[in-house]
C-alpha positions in Angstrom: 93.9 74.2 75.6 96.4 72.5 77.6 96.8 72.0 80.9 100.1 72.1 82.7 100.3 68.2 82.8 100.3 67.9 78.8 96.1 66.6 78.9 93.9 68.6 75.7 91.2 70.7 77.2 87.9 71.1 75.4 85.5 73.4 76.6 82.7 75.3 75.6 82.9 79.2 73.3 81.0 80.2 76.8 83.3 79.0 79.1 86.1 79.6 77.1 85.1 82.9 76.8 84.4 83.3 80.4 87.8 82.2 80.7 90.2 84.3 78.5 87.8 87.9 79.4 88.3 87.2 83.1 92.2 88.0 83.4 91.3 91.8 82.2 87.5 92.2 84.1 85.8 91.9 86.9 83.3 88.7 87.4 80.4 91.5 87.9 81.8 92.9 84.2 82.5 89.1 82.3 78.3 88.3 83.6 76.9 91.7 82.2 78.8 90.1 78.5 77.6 87.0 78.6 74.1 87.8 80.6 74.3 85.4 83.4 74.7 85.8 86.9 77.2 86.9 89.0 77.8 83.8 91.2 77.7 81.1 88.4 80.6 83.4 86.8 81.7 83.1 90.4 81.8 79.0 90.5 83.2 78.5 86.9 86.3 81.0 88.6 86.1 79.2 91.4 86.6 75.5 89.3 88.8 76.9 86.9 91.2 78.5 89.6 91.0 75.5 91.7 91.1 73.0 88.5 94.5 75.1 87.1 96.0 74.9 90.5 95.4 70.8 91.1 97.0 70.6 87.6 100.5 73.0 89.2 100.5 70.6 91.6 100.6 67.6 89.7 103.3 69.4 87.6 104.7 70.0 90.4 105.2 66.4 92.0 106.0 65.1 88.1 108.9 67.8 88.1 109.9 70.3 91.1 112.2 72.3 89.8 109.7 74.4 87.8 110.4 78.1 86.1 109.4 80.3 89.0 106.8 81.7 86.7 104.9 78.5 87.5 105.5 79.6 91.2 104.0 83.1 90.7 100.9 82.0 88.6 100.1 79.5 91.3 100.3 82.5 94.0 98.1 84.4 91.1 95.7 81.1 91.3 95.7 80.7 95.2 94.7 84.8 95.4 92.1 84.5 93.2 90.7 81.5 94.4 90.6 83.0 98.1 89.0 86.1 97.0 85.7 84.1 95.0 85.4 81.7 98.0 85.1 84.9 100.2 82.8 85.9 97.8 81.1 83.2 97.6 80.9 82.4 101.3 77.1 82.5 102.7 76.1 85.7 104.7 75.6 84.8 108.8 72.2 84.0 109.0 70.0 85.2 112.2 70.4 82.0 114.1 74.5 82.2 113.4 75.0 79.6 111.1 77.2 79.3 108.1 77.3 76.3 105.6 81.5 77.4 104.5 83.9 78.5 107.3 86.3 81.1 107.2 89.4 78.4 107.1 88.1 77.1 103.2 89.5 80.5 102.1 93.0 81.0 103.8 95.4 81.2 101.5 97.8 78.8 103.5 95.1 76.2 103.4 94.6 76.4 100.0 97.9 75.7 99.3 98.5 73.2 101.8 95.2 71.6 99.7 97.1 71.6 96.4 100.4 70.1 98.0 102.3 72.9 97.0 105.0 74.7 99.0 104.1 77.9 100.4 105.8 80.7 97.8 
């Protein structure tokens, strides 16, 4: 597999299976396929989607006039990252404290952090 910047990426077979099945199945279904906790699958997908988003941002910096498909993929990734971040967000405790803020799952903030223009 290659990143958008052209670098070679080597993944373990289990990780490759998770990433390949994530496009067609929900994280819960992928977790059942590989007998993993759902939270672990969410974390793997979150890391993979954020890495791909960073790779897209790097490709955009090198060539600002990318094909429309790159921007479409970036939009999908932002949506996926926001959904996973919401799913991983800790539930409020009785004292009212949490460790993740609501802004961390904001799609506009994710785009800003990846240095991509809003779509």
